[in-house]
C-alpha positions in Angstrom: -72.4 -0.3 -1.2 -70.0 -2.4 -0.2 -67.2 -0.6 1.6 -63.3 -0.9 0.0 -61.1 -1.9 2.2 -57.1 -2.4 1.9 -57.3 -5.9 0.6 -59.5 -4.7 -2.4 -56.6 -1.8 -3.0 -53.9 -4.3 -3.2 -55.8 -6.6 -5.3 -56.1 -3.6 -7.8 -52.5 -2.9 -7.8 -51.4 -1.1 -4.8 -48.9 -2.1 -1.9 -48.6 -2.2 1.5 -47.3 1.5 2.9 -48.6 5.4 3.3 -49.7 5.8 0.0 -52.7 2.9 0.6 -53.5 4.3 3.6 -54.0 8.0 1.7 -55.9 6.1 -1.0 -58.4 4.6 1.8 -58.8 8.3 3.1 -59.4 10.0 -0.4 -62.1 7.3 -1.1 -63.7 7.4 2.6 -63.7 11.6 2.3 -64.5 11.9 -1.8 -66.1 8.8 -3.4 -67.8 6.7 -1.2 -70.9 7.0 -2.9 -69.5 5.8 -5.7 -70.6 1.6 -6.7 -67.5 -0.9 -5.6 -66.8 -2.0 -9.4 -66.9 1.1 -10.5 -64.6 2.6 -7.7 -62.4 -0.2 -8.2 -61.3 0.0 -11.5 -60.7 3.6 -11.1 -58.1 3.0 -8.8 -56.9 0.0 -10.8 -56.3 2.7 -13.5 -55.1 5.2 -10.9 -52.3 2.4 -10.2 -51.5 1.9 -13.4 -51.2 5.4 -14.8 -51.0 8.0 -12.0 -50.0 10.7 -15.1 -53.4 10.6 -16.4 -55.2 12.1 -13.2 -53.0 14.9 -12.2 -55.8 17.6 -13.2 -58.9 15.5 -11.5 -60.4 17.5 -8.9 -60.1 14.9 -6.5 -57.8 12.6 -7.3 -54.7 15.0 -8.2 -52.8 15.1 -4.8 -52.9 11.3 -4.5 -51.6 11.1 -8.1 -48.7 13.5 -7.4 -47.9 11.6 -4.7 -47.8 8.0 -6.4 -45.4 9.5 -9.3 -43.3 10.9 -6.4 -42.7 7.7 -4.6 -42.1 5.7 -7.9 -39.6 8.1 -8.9 -37.8 7.9 -5.5 -34.6 6.1 -5.0 -35.0 3.0 -3.9 -33.1 1.5 -1.2 -31.0 -1.4 -2.4 -29.4 -2.2 1.1 -29.0 -5.9 1.6 -29.9 -6.7 5.3 -28.2 -9.0 7.2 -29.4 -11.7 9.0 -30.9 -11.0 13.0 -28.9 -13.4 14.5 -25.2 -14.8 13.8 -25.0 -18.2 12.6 -22.8 -20.3 15.1 -19.3 -20.7 14.7 -16.0 -22.3 16.9 -13.5 -19.9 17.9 -10.2 -21.5 19.0 -7.9 -19.9 21.5 -10.7 -17.2 22.3 -9.1 -15.7 25.3 -6.3 -14.2 23.3 -8.6 -12.8 20.8 -9.4 -9.2 21.1 -13.3 -8.4 21.0 -12.7 -6.3 17.7 -12.3 -9.7 15.6 -15.1 -11.4 17.0 -17.2 -8.4 16.4 -16.0 -8.6 12.7 -16.6 -12.5 12.7 -20.1 -12.1 14.0 -20.8 -9.5 11.2 -19.8 -12.1 8.4 -21.6 -15.0 10.2 -25.0 -12.7 9.8 -24.2 -12.3 5.7 -27.0 -14.0 3.8 -24.8 -16.1 2.2 -22.8 -17.2 4.8 -23.2 -21.4 5.4 -20.2 -21.8 7.9 -17.2 -20.3 9.8 -14.6 -20.4 12.1 -11.8 -18.0 14.1 -8.4 -19.2 14.7 -6.2 -18.7 17.6 -4.0 -15.8 16.1 -6.9 -13.7 14.9 -6.7 -9.9 15.3 -9.2 -7.3 13.8 -8.7 -6.3 10.2 -11.1 -5.0 7.2 -14.2 -7.1 6.7 -13.2 -10.5 7.7 -10.8 -10.5 10.5 -7.3 -11.9 10.3 -7.8 -15.3 11.5 -11.0 -15.6 9.8 -12.3 -18.5 8.0 -15.7 -18.2 6.5 -17.5 -20.7 4.2 -20.2 -18.7 1.3 -23.1 -20.1 -1.3 -22.2 -19.2 -4.5 -20.6 -15.7 -3.7 -17.0 -14.8 -3.0 -15.9 -11.8 -0.9 -12.8 -10.1 -2.1 -12.2 -8.5 1.4 -12.6 -12.3 2.6 -9.5 -12.9 0.7 -7.6 -9.8 2.0 -5.4 -7.1 -0.3 -2.4 -9.3 -0.6 -4.1 -12.1 -2.7 -2.1 -15.4 -2.4 -0.4 -14.4 0.7 1.7 -17.4 1.4 4.8 -19.7 3.3 7.0 -21.4 1.3 9.8 -24.2 2.9 13.0 -25.5 1.3 14.7 -28.1 3.8 18.5 -29.1 2.4 20.8 -32.6 3.2 23.0 -29.9 5.1 23.1 -30.2 9.1 22.2 -27.3 11.2 25.9 -26.8 11.7 26.3 -25.6 8.3 25.1 -22.0 8.6 27.7 -19.7 8.1 26.3 -16.4 8.9 28.6 -14.1 6.9 28.0 -16.4 3.4 24.2 -16.4 3.9 23.6 -13.3 5.2 25.4 -12.0 1.9 23.0 -14.4 0.1 19.5 -12.8 1.3 21.1 -9.5 0.2 21.9 -10.4 -2.8 19.2 -12.4 -3.7 16.1 -10.7 -2.3 14.6 -7.6 -2.9 12.0 -6.1 0.0 9.1 -3.3 0.3 6.7 -1.6 -2.0 7.8 -0.7 -5.2 10.9 -2.9 -5.0 11.6 -5.0 -8.0 14.4 -6.2 -10.7 15.1 -4.3 -14.0 16.4 -5.3 -17.5 18.7 -8.1 -17.3 18.0 -8.5 -13.6 14.6 -9.5 -14.2 13.5 -13.2 -13.9 11.4 -15.6 -15.5 9.0 -17.9 -14.7 6.0 -20.0 -16.8 3.5 -17.5 -15.2 4.3 -14.7 -17.4 2.8 -16.8 -20.1 -0.5 -17.3 -18.5 -3.1 -16.4 -20.8 -5.2 -15.2 -18.0 -2.8 -12.1 -18.2 -4.9 -10.9 -21.0 -8.2 -11.4 -19.3 -8.9 -7.9 -18.8 -7.5 -4.4 -19.8 -6.8 -4.0 -16.0 -4.9 -6.9 -15.6 -3.2 -6.7 -18.8 -1.6 -3.6 -17.8 -0.3 -5.0 -14.5 1.4 -7.6 -16.3 5.0 -5.3 -16.8 4.4 -4.6 -13.0 4.3 -8.4 -12.1 7.2 -9.2 -14.3 9.5 -6.7 -12.5 8.1 -7.9 -9.3 8.3 -11.1 -9.5 10.9 -13.0 -7.2 10.6 -9.8 -4.6 8.9 -9.6 -1.2 6.5 -7.0 0.3 7.3 -5.2 3.3 5.3 -5.3 6.9 5.7 -8.8 8.1 7.1 -10.7 5.2 10.4 -12.1 5.2 13.0 -14.3 3.9 14.7 -16.4 6.5 17.4 -19.2 6.8 17.2 -21.3 9.9 17.3 -24.8 11.6 14.3 -27.5 11.2 14.0 -30.4 13.4 12.7 -33.4 13.1 12.4 -35.2 16.2 11.3 -38.7 14.4 11.4 -39.8 10.8 8.4 -38.4 8.3 7.6 -41.1 6.0 5.4 -38.8 3.5 8.7 -36.1 3.3 11.4 -39.0 3.3 13.3 -37.2 5.9 15.2 -38.8 9.1 15.1 -37.3 12.5 17.6 -34.5 12.7 18.3 -31.0 12.2 18.6 -29.4 8.8 19.3 -26.2 7.3 16.4 -24.6 5.8 15.0 -21.5 4.2 11.5 -20.0 4.7 9.9 -17.1 3.0 6.7 -15.0 3.7 5.1 -12.9 1.2 2.1 -12.7 -1.6 1.2 -11.1 -4.8 3.2 -7.9 -4.5 1.8 -5.0 -6.2 -0.2 -7.3 -9.0 -2.5 -8.3 -6.3 -3.2 -5.5 -4.3 -4.2 -3.4 -7.5 -6.5 -6.4 -8.4 -8.0 -6.8 -4.9 -8.6 -2.7 -4.7 -10.3 -3.0 -8.4 -13.0 -5.5 -7.5 -13.4 -4.5 -3.7 -14.7 -1.3 -5.3 -16.8 -3.1 -7.5 -18.7 -5.6 -4.9 -19.3 -2.5 -2.6 -21.0 -1.1 -5.9 -23.2 -4.2 -6.7 -23.7 -5.3 -2.9 -24.7 -2.8 -0.7 -24.6 -3.6 2.8 -25.1 -1.7 5.8 -22.6 0.5 7.0 -20.8 -1.8 9.3 -20.7 -4.8 7.3 -19.7 -2.7 3.5 -16.4 -4.3 3.5 -17.7 -7.8 3.2 -19.6 -7.1 0.2 -19.5 -10.2 -2.4 -19.6 -10.7 -5.9 -22.1 -13.8 -7.1 -20.3 -16.4 -8.9 -23.1 -17.0 -11.4 -22.1 -13.1 -12.9 -19.3 -12.2 -15.0 -18.0 -10.0 -12.3 -17.7 -12.9 -10.1 -16.2 -15.2 -12.8 -13.6 -12.2 -13.7 -12.4 -12.0 -10.0 -12.0 -15.3 -9.7 -9.9 -15.9 -12.5 -7.9 -12.8 -11.4 -7.6 -14.1 -7.6 -6.0 -17.4 -8.9 -3.6 -15.7 -11.5 -2.8 -13.6 -8.6 -2.1 -17.1 -6.4 0.0 -18.5 -9.0 2.2 -15.2 -9.5 2.7 -15.4 -5.7 3.9 -19.2 -5.9 6.2 -17.9 -8.8 7.7 -15.0 -6.3 8.7 -17.7 -3.8 9.6 -20.4 -6.6 11.9 -17.7 -8.0 13.9 -16.7 -4.7 14.2 -20.4 -3.5 15.8 -21.5 -6.6 18.2 -18.7 -6.9 18.9 -19.2 -3.2 19.4 -23.0 -3.7 21.6 -22.3 -6.6 24.1 -20.4 -4.4 23.7 -22.4 -0.9 24.9 -25.4 -1.8 23.5 -28.9 -1.2 20.2 -30.7 -2.2 16.9 -30.0 -1.6 15.3 -33.1 0.5 11.6 -31.3 0.5 9.6 -28.5 -0.3 6.8 -27.7 1.6 4.1 -24.6 0.6 0.8 -23.4 1.3 -1.5 -20.1 0.8 -3.2 -18.1 3.6 -5.0 -15.2 1.8 -7.0 -16.9 -0.5 -10.4 -18.6 -1.4 -11.2 -22.3 -2.4 -14.3 -24.2 -3.7 -14.7 -26.9 -1.4 -17.6 -29.2 0.2 -19.4 -28.5 3.2 -22.0 -30.8 4.6 -22.4 -32.3 1.1 -22.7 -29.0 -0.9 -20.0 -27.0 -2.8 -19.5 -23.8 -1.0 -16.2 -21.2 -1.2 -14.1 -21.3 1.4 -12.5 -17.4 2.2 -9.4 -17.9 4.5 -8.0 -14.8 5.4 -4.9 -15.3 7.4 -5.5 -18.8 7.9 -3.9 -22.2 6.8 -5.5 -25.0 5.0 -5.6 -27.8 7.3 -7.4 -30.6 5.6 -6.5 -34.0 6.7 -3.2 -34.9 5.7 -2.5 -31.5 4.0 0.9 -29.8 4.9 1.5 -26.2 5.9 3.7 -24.0 7.9 3.0 -21.7 10.8 5.2 -19.4 11.3 6.2 -17.6 14.9 8.1 -14.4 15.0 11.5 -13.3 14.3 12.9 -14.7 17.5 10.0 -17.6 18.0 10.0 -20.6 16.4 7.4 -21.9 13.7 6.3 -24.9 12.7 5.8 -27.5 9.9 2.5 -29.0 10.0 0.0 -31.6 9.0 -4.0 -31.2 8.9 -6.2 -33.0 10.6 -9.0 -32.3 8.8 -11.4 -30.9 11.7 -14.5 -29.9 10.2 -15.4 -27.4 12.9 -12.2 -25.1 11.8 -13.5 -25.8 8.2 -10.4 -27.7 7.5 -8.0 -24.8 8.6 -5.4 -23.6 11.4 -3.8 -20.6 11.9 -1.3 -18.7 9.7 1.3 -17.3 12.0 1.4 -16.3 15.9 -0.8 -13.4 15.7 -0.4 -9.6 16.6 -0.8 -9.0 20.2 0.1 -5.3 19.8 -0.8 -3.4 16.7 2.2 -1.8 14.6 1.7 1.9 16.1 1.5 0.5 19.8 4.7 -1.4 19.1 6.7 1.2 18.0 5.4 3.5 21.0 6.1 0.5 23.8 9.0 -1.3 22.0 12.6 -0.1 22.3 15.4 -0.7 19.9 17.5 -1.6 23.2 14.8 -4.4 24.4 14.2 -5.6 21.0 18.0 -6.2 20.2 18.2 -7.9 23.6 15.2 -10.6 22.3 17.0 -11.1 19.2 20.5 -11.8 20.7 18.7 -14.4 23.5 17.3 -16.4 20.8 20.6 -16.1 18.7 18.8 -14.2 15.6 20.6 -12.0 12.9 18.3 -9.5 11.3 18.8 -7.9 8.4 15.9 -4.5 8.1 12.5 -4.4 9.9 11.5 -1.8 12.4 10.0 -1.7 15.7 6.6 -2.8 14.6 7.9 -6.4 13.8 9.6 -6.7 16.9 9.1 -10.4 18.7 7.2 -8.4 21.6 4.8 -7.5 19.1 3.2 -11.0 18.3 1.3 -13.6 20.6 3.1 -16.8 22.1 3.2 -19.0 19.3 3.6 -21.8 21.9 0.3 -20.7 23.6 -1.5 -20.7 19.4 -0.5 -24.0 19.0 -2.0 -25.4 22.5 -5.3 -23.8 21.3 -5.1 -25.9 17.9 -3.9 -29.3 18.7 -7.3 -30.3 17.7 -6.5 -28.7 14.2 -2.8 -30.0 13.1 -0.2 -32.4 14.0 3.4 -31.0 14.2 5.6 -32.4 12.2 8.9 -30.2 13.0 10.1 -27.4 14.4 11.8 -24.3 12.4 13.9 -21.8 14.2 15.0 -18.6 12.7 18.6 -17.6 12.5 19.3 -15.0 9.6 16.1 -12.9 9.1 15.7 -10.7 6.2 12.6 -8.2 6.5 11.9 -4.9 4.5 13.8 -1.8 6.2 11.8 1.0 4.2 8.8 1.1 6.7 6.8 -0.3 3.4 3.5 -2.4 4.6 1.6 -4.8 2.5 -1.0 -6.5 4.7 
């Protein structure tokens, strides 16, 4: 008779593996006298219904193992690519190795089609802060971040830099802003905005129950590095697009996101993504939601609502301040830097995640702040494809919050603020200027990404003073 081999058993329904080897051993030891056709028929029946052979004198043990194997949990972990896809790093010398390692993992995801690391990058959760990642058909909640829609907003007034009245402007910031986790407005002090009429607030029970919190926190700012500040913006030459002449003007700059509403949305959909998308432990925070699923579409709608809400918070702040500061607005500029967009890359639609990165498509305006004692810059993007049309979102930390609090003294911080003519309301040592990279070094590393339109110098800075954190 013809000897049965592994290929015969695979044709009968077996799979490569330990069971296949054991089946061949049983055949060799006990069934070698059967004719080929009968043996193939027997093994095919065994493969289909092993339960029927639990009392078979020869096949009982093999049938038991087959049943146990079928009942065993299946490893559904999605493997990463063996090698990270190539990506551009800007200002690599000043970027910590942890951020680069995180970006390498992101570039090994099977859904990744492009990426870049900005010069202010530092280690975060999942995608590093300063990471830009393009994915095909997938959105990564931690690729957007916890503070969905965190953004910058700039108002430029037709008032000269000499209009800075510290007592008046300091009072405006104290009266018109609120900072920190859980802070909000209540009763008649609540602001109103069209965003609250967005029907997306009814999209799911989770989002619906967050609407009241969103209303109470409308027009407030988070903790950590979030701020509202008056300063001087200098245009060295006329900007035709903004219709602003060369000169120095009073300006208001704000930095904050979607508050508790966005944080809750981010947490919920991150957990959901981790349940649905099992990745190796080292990449678990990069779990994604398929854009062709209900869950992916839900997150996309909630993320966009959080972005609209973040923009509304800034709008409320800037309108309230403008009402009391006097003068007329010359221009406003704003941009998200924790968000995901549908964009074109190499002729196909992708989801571009910018986690702490400023959109910098050709002609797109954005704001890149320094620190409370260092200038920020109004910029216009150059549309650099290697950077996925992006730029840094700030100077970037060079000291962790813990290290900053240990290594920086109040005396040293006060000296730096005084040297730069900055008045500070709130903030702790973890936000000291020395905790951040040199903004001029960061800007030099991205000259190919943006053109500088104007320089903003902080003068009166308002931040949280309650130790709260919202990254």
